[in-house]
PAVOVO-833632 format. One record per residue: x negated, y, z of N, C-alpha, C, O in turn; residue in three letters. Coordinates in steps of 0.02 Angstrom, whole numbers, padded with zeros to 5 digits, always signed. Atoms other than C-alpha are relative to their C-alpha. Layout:
N
XYZXYZXYZXYZALA...
! end
This chain:
69
-00046-00044-00006+00007-00009+00003-00031+00081+00020-00040+00098+00079MET+00035-00059+00026-00070+00170-00055+00067+00038+00031+00118+00016+00058SER-00036-00070+00001+00009+00351-00044-00030+00060-00018-00090+00075-00013ALA+00032-00094+00023-00003+00542-00108+00025+00040+00055+00068+00009+00086ILE-00039-00077-00024+00054+00699-00013+00002+00066-00037-00041+00100-00064GLU-00022-00077+00045+00114+00845-00090-00009+00037+00033+00014+00019+00087LEU+00001-00060-00020+00077+01002-00033+00006+00031-00032-00018+00023-00088VAL-00032-00073+00036+00160+01173-00077-00092+00024-00003-00115+00016-00060CYS+00039-00024-00021-00012+01242-00017-00061-00024+00035-00060-00026+00097ASN+00046+00048-00022-00194+01145-00007-00008+00060+00073-00017+00030+00126ARG+00057-00030-00089-00257+01294+00161+00070-00006+00057+00055-00019+00115THR-00037-00020-00048-00091+01315+00252+00027-00080-00004+00070-00090+00039THR-00050+00063+00006-00032+01098+00192+00072+00009+00013+00114-00024+00044LYS-00103-00006-00023+00143+01177+00188+00040-00076-00044+00010-00082-00098GLU-00048+00064+00013+00262+01008+00135-00001+00009-00043-00004+00070-00040SER-00073+00011+00052+00334+00990-00038+00041-00047+00000+00036-00100-00031ALA-00069+00024-00037+00472+00929+00022+00030-00006-00078+00023-00060-00107VAL-00050+00001+00057+00583+00971-00144-00053-00022-00090-00039-00047-00144HIS+00061+00033+00060+00424+00938-00269+00029-00081-00013+00062-00107-00058GLU-00003+00074-00024+00423+00756-00190+00040-00029-00014+00038-00084-00042ARG-00080+00037+00042+00615+00736-00219-00023+00003-00072-00063-00040-00092ASN+00047+00015+00079+00571+00777-00417+00010-00063-00021+00049-00103-00048VAL+00090+00051+00036+00411+00678-00439+00051-00076+00024+00024-00129+00006VAL-00030+00080-00024+00537+00517-00366+00073+00005-00035+00097-00047-00011LEU-00064-00043+00050+00713+00585-00480-00025-00045-00048-00006-00099-00070ASN+00022+00008+00075+00594+00585-00618-00021-00070-00009+00007-00105-00052ASN+00057+00053+00029+00477+00442-00625+00075-00027+00007+00110-00010-00041ALA-00054+00028+00025+00650+00337-00576+00035-00017-00048+00052-00073-00068PHE-00055-00038+00082+00752+00422-00729-00050-00035-00044-00024-00048-00099GLN+00036+00035+00049+00598+00332-00816-00063-00082+00011-00117-00102-00009ASN+00049+00053+00038+00562+00167-00781-00047-00014+00092-00045-00069+00118GLY+00012+00013-00087+00480+00180-00580+00014-00016+00040+00058+00026+00052LEU-00038-00015-00089+00532+00151-00415-00075+00004+00053-00114-00039+00073THR+00055+00021-00069+00406+00218-00282+00035+00033+00043+00081+00071+00027ILE-00049-00007-00079+00471+00246-00095-00043+00066+00011-00103+00077+00002LEU+00009-00065-00061+00489+00428+00006-00039-00033+00077-00043-00085+00109PRO+00028-00009-00077+00408+00446+00163-00050+00049+00027-00096+00080+00000ALA-00001-00084-00039+00382+00578+00291+00039+00046-00038+00088+00027-00071GLY-00031-00039+00046+00428+00742+00208-00017-00004-00067+00022-00002-00115GLU-00010-00037+00092+00342+00768+00048-00073-00062+00002-00129-00042-00015SER+00064+00026+00049+00220+00593+00026+00033-00049-00032+00089-00069-00018VAL-00060+00061+00045+00264+00457-00111-00060-00048+00037-00108-00035+00074ILE+00015+00072-00050+00225+00263-00059+00006-00021-00045+00057-00015-00080ARG-00016+00051+00083+00168+00144-00208+00009-00059+00057-00004-00045+00116PHE-00018+00095-00049+00208-00052-00114-00043-00036-00075-00056-00096-00066CYS+00000+00066+00059+00147-00133-00303-00026-00069+00018-00064-00073+00067PRO-00006+00043-00008+00144-00302-00311-00070-00048+00012-00105-00023-00032PRO+00059+00041+00012-00025-00440-00282+00011-00024-00053-00016-00076-00037LEU-00014+00004+00054+00024-00483-00466-00017+00050-00057-00034+00032-00113THR+00003-00067+00060+00010-00316-00567-00077-00021-00021-00132-00038+00001LEU+00060+00040+00067-00079-00362-00729-00036+00098+00009-00008+00133+00051GLU-00001-00070+00008-00178-00162-00772+00029+00015-00055+00001+00064-00081LYS-00023-00059+00045-00060-00117-00918+00073-00001+00038+00126+00009+00009GLU-00089-00012-00039+00094-00118-00779-00045+00053+00034-00037+00111+00013ASP+00045-00072-00033-00039-00003-00667+00017+00051-00079+00066+00087-00073ILE+00018-00042+00030-00070+00092-00832+00055+00061-00038+00046+00120-00056ASP-00031-00037-00007+00098+00125-00868+00035+00018+00032+00087+00049+00017ILE-00028-00061-00074+00140+00189-00710-00036+00056+00027-00018+00108+00054GLY+00038-00060-00006+00051+00299-00681-00012+00055-00060-00012+00115-00044LEU-00058-00021+00042+00087+00357-00847+00057+00072-00015+00057+00129-00039ASP-00041-00001-00027+00241+00367-00791-00011+00064+00059+00009+00122+00052ILE+00019-00066-00077+00185+00479-00615-00021+00046-00032+00001+00094+00000LEU+00031-00011-00001+00095+00564-00705+00054+00080-00059+00046+00141-00059GLU-00080-00034+00016+00264+00644-00810+00052+00033+00022+00089+00075-00003VAL-00044-00007-00034+00355+00646-00674-00028+00058+00071+00006+00079+00118ALA+00048-00059-00047+00215+00774-00571+00021+00067-00049+00057+00113-00033ILE-00023-00052+00040+00234+00885-00706+00043+00031-00046+00040+00068-00095SER-00094-00019+00010+00404+00911-00733-00013+00052+00048-00029+00097+00010SER-00024-00048-00042+00410+01039-00579-00020+00057-00019-00003+00107+00013PHE
! end
């Protein structure tokens, strides 16, 4: 399991709650299920049998979801 935290400002570490929710929804609409955690964290729980191609597809979807806001 791994996670990333989204913040509005790197100095103040203000949580990016709205942005995290937008990323979750956009990723889900494009076929990637990721989990919320805390206020602004995205958690990844991939299966142990994950193939490299699946990782690449998931990262592409996540990149598009993050760039959407």
